[in-house]
N, C-alpha and C positions, 0 to 999 in steps of 0.2 A: 456378546458385540464388542466391538473396540470404544472404547470413551475417551481415546487420543484427542487431542483438539484437529489434529490433522483427519481423522476419520468423522469428527463431529461436521468437521465443514466440507468433506465431502460428499456427505450424507447431505446437507443441505442443500447442496448444489445442483444436488440430483432431485430436488423437492422444491415444495413453493411454499409462499411466496420467496419472490428477488430476494436475494441478500444483498442487504445496505450496507457496505460498509466506509464508515469515515475515517480519514486519515487521521492518523497522531505521529508522533514524533518522540514520544518520550515516555515514561512510564506516569507521571500523573496525567497526561491529555489521553493514555490507555485507560486507566483506571476510572475517568470523568465520564470516559464513551461507553467503557462497561457499565458502569452504575447508571445509565442511562438506559440499557438495556440492548446496546447492539449483540449480535452475535458472531461477527466477524470484524479484525482490522485491517486496515491498510497503513503498513509503516514507510511512508513514503521518502523517497530519495531526495526529490524536491525540496519537501518540509525539513530533510534534515539539514539540507545544503543553507535555506533561509534561514532556519534556529540556531544550528551549530557554529557555522562559518559565516552565516550573515550577506551569502553570496548565493548565485542563481545557481542553477540546477544546469549545468554545463560540463559533468564528470567531474568536479573538482573532490565531490567528498570519495573516500576508499571505503574498500569493504570491511577493512577491520574498523572503522567508524560506525558502519549500519550494523556490523554484528555485533559491537559494544550496544549498539542503543539497541538492538531487538533482543540483546542479550535481558537487558534491565529492565525492558519491556514485561517479556514472558519470564520473568521474576514476580513482578509485580501483579500478574493478571493472567488469567486460565483461557482466556478467551483466543480463538483460534487468529493468528497474525498473518497474514497475507504483506509479503518482503519485498519491495523492489530492489531487486538487484541488478540493476541497469543493463550492462551487454556480459555482465558474468565476470567481469574484471580485465576478459583477456581472451584468450583463447579456448578451445575445448578443456583442456585440463585446467589451466583458471576455474571455468565455469564448475568441473568437478570440484575442484576444491573448494569452491563457493559454498556449492550445495551442501557439502559436507559439513562445512563450519557453520553456515544459517540452519540447519537441521539441530546441530547440536546443542545451538543458542536460544532453539524452540519454536521455530517456523514450520506453521502448518502448510503454509503455500508459499514457493521461492517463482518471479517472475523473472523473466529473461524479455529484452527485446536484440531485436538485429540492426541496431545500430551501429556506425564505426564508432571507435575510441579516440578522445572522449565525445562522449554521447550529450546530447541537447533535450533539455525538455520537452516531452512529443510535441508540445503546442507554441514551440518555437520554429524559426523557418531555418533552413538550409543546413538541414541532417544531411549526413548521409547514410548508406546502409553496408553492411556485407553481403556477399551474395548467398542466395538462398541455398545454395550447396552447405556455405559454410556455417549459416545456421543449424542447418537440418542438423549437423555433427555435433552442433552445441546442445539442440533438445535432446538427442541420442545419450550424448557424453552427460547431462542432466539426470536422464531416468534411470542409467546404469549406475550413478554416483550416489543415489538417495540409498538410505539406511532402513527406511523405513517406506515400505509398499504403499503408505494412503498418501505420505506428502505429495503435495497438488504442484507439479511445475504447469507454470503460467507462461505461454509464448504470446510474445506481443510483435506484432511489425506496423512499422511506421511508414510503410511503402505508399501508403495514398498519398503525402507531399513531395513524393519521391519519384515513384513510379507510377503512381496513380490506383485508380480505386479497383479494377479488374486485377493488375499485379499483385496487392494487397490480400483480396483474396487468394489469387493462386499459393502466395508464398501462407496463407494462413492455413489452406489445405494439408498443403506439405508441412508444416509443424503440425498439425494433426496427425498425420503418416506416421509421425516420426516417434510420436509418442507421447506430445503434450496433453495435460488433462485439461486444460481450459486457456480460450483461443480469446483473443484480444487484437483487434483492428484498433490500433489507436487514432483519434483526432479524424473520423468521419465527418464531412462538412455540411451535412442536412440531417432532416430527421429521415427523407428518402434513403440517403444514406446508410442510416441504422437500421432502416427495414431492411435494406437490400443483403447487410451482413447477414441478419439472420435469416434470409430467404436464403442465402448461399451457402452457408455454412450451417444449417439446420439439421441436427441430428449427428452432425460430425463430433461436438463435443460440448460441455457448456460454455457460454458465451459470455463475455465480460464488457461494461460500457465504463468507460472514466468522464466524469462531469467536472469540468474546468467552467470556473466561471470567468467570463469574458475571453475564453478560450474557443476553439474553431470548431467545436463542437456545439450545439445546441443545448442548454440547460434542460432536460427534461427530468419527471419526478419517478421516483423506482416503481410505482404501479404503471405510470406509461413505458416503461422501457421492459416491464416483465409482458406487459402486453404484445408491444413490438417479440417479443421471443429471447431476452436476454435474464442470464440466470444471477448474473452479481453485476452491482454498479460499486463504483468508488468516486467520492468526494472527497480525493485525496490532501490539496493543499487549502480546504477551505477553512481549516481551524487555524492555520499559519495566518492568513489574510485576516481574519474577525481577530486576531490577538494582536498581531499588527495593530491594528485599526484601532482597538480599544490603548495597545501601548502608549500609541502617538498621541492619541486626545488624554490619557493621564500624566505622560509629561509635560505635553503644553500646560495642561491646569496645574499641577505642580508649581513649575518654572512661574508662571505669572501669578500664582495665589500665595508661594511660601508655603500653601499646607495641602492635605489633601482632602478638606472638609468637604469641597463640594462634587467629588469623585467619591464620598461613601456609600452610595446607593450602590452604585456599580462595581461594588468589592468585596470580597467574603472580608469580616475581620477576624481575628487572631485565634479566636475559637473557631470559627468557621474551619478555617483552613485545617486547622489540626484535628479536628473529626473528621475531614475529608482523606487527610493521610495517616487516619488512625494512629494518631501518637499515643491515646490513653490504652488505648488496645494492646500498643506493642510494651509499652513502660508497664505494664499492669501482666504481660507474659514475663518480661526480663524479672519481675519480681517472684516469681514461680521459681526459678533456679538458685534465689538467694540464699545462703543459710542452710541449704539440705544436702550436704557433703557427707 
C-alpha cells in the first residue's frame, strides 16, 4: 500500500471522520499545523497574497510564487498538502504545466477553479466564469498531466454567485465526469444550500466545503459538515486573520510602550521559537559531519 502523501490523502477522503485542513502559507505555519495533529494542510492562494504581497486575492500571485511556497512547505513537513492553483494560470496547456510543477514540488492535491483570469477570492463579488466546456477541458488536461495517479485533482466552481445554484451543480457534475477526484462548490449561501450540494452530488466524488469567517457561507464545524455529507473542509485564510490581528496589537503595544514587556505572555521567547524550528537538532546533525573525512 502506497504511503505517499497523495495516497494517504485519497484514503482519508474515502473514509471517516471528515478531513479538516487548516490554511497555511509557509513552512512555519505548516509545521505548527502538523504538530497540532492535522492530517492535511491547505496552501491558500489568498493567504500567500495577503502575506507575501500584502495585497488582496485578485489573481496577483503567480504560479512560480505558489510553487516556491509549496516546495518550502513540502520540504518541511510530510503532511499531505492541498494547493490552491487558482485557474491553472491560463489555458489547458498552462494547467498541465502547473500540475506537473506542483506535483514535483510535493502537492498531494491540486485545486483548479472555473473563473476567468485574473480570478477573485471566491467570497468577493463580480466574478467571471469560463465556459463549462473550457473548464471540462482543463480538468481533462490536469488528469492527463499528473505523473502520480494518486494526485487528487480538485474541481471548484464559482457559479453559485454568477449563474445560480442549479448551474453550479450542473457544472460540478460535468467536472466530475471529466475526471475530477474531489468536487468543490464555492460559496453556498446557507446551510440549506450546503445540504443541497451534498444531496445533488452524493456518490459522484468526495465533496469539499470552504469556511471563510465573514464570507458568504455560514460557518459550520467539521462534525456538522460531515453529518451533511462533506469529506473535507478547509479553513484557508483563518491563520492569516489571526496572525494579522495579533501583529496589529503587537505593533501598537511596542509603539505605545517602547518595549515588548506587556506582550510577553502572548509571545514565544527565543528558546521557544528555536525549539519549534528545531535549531538544536539541526546543529547536532551538522556536527555529525564535522571532522570525519
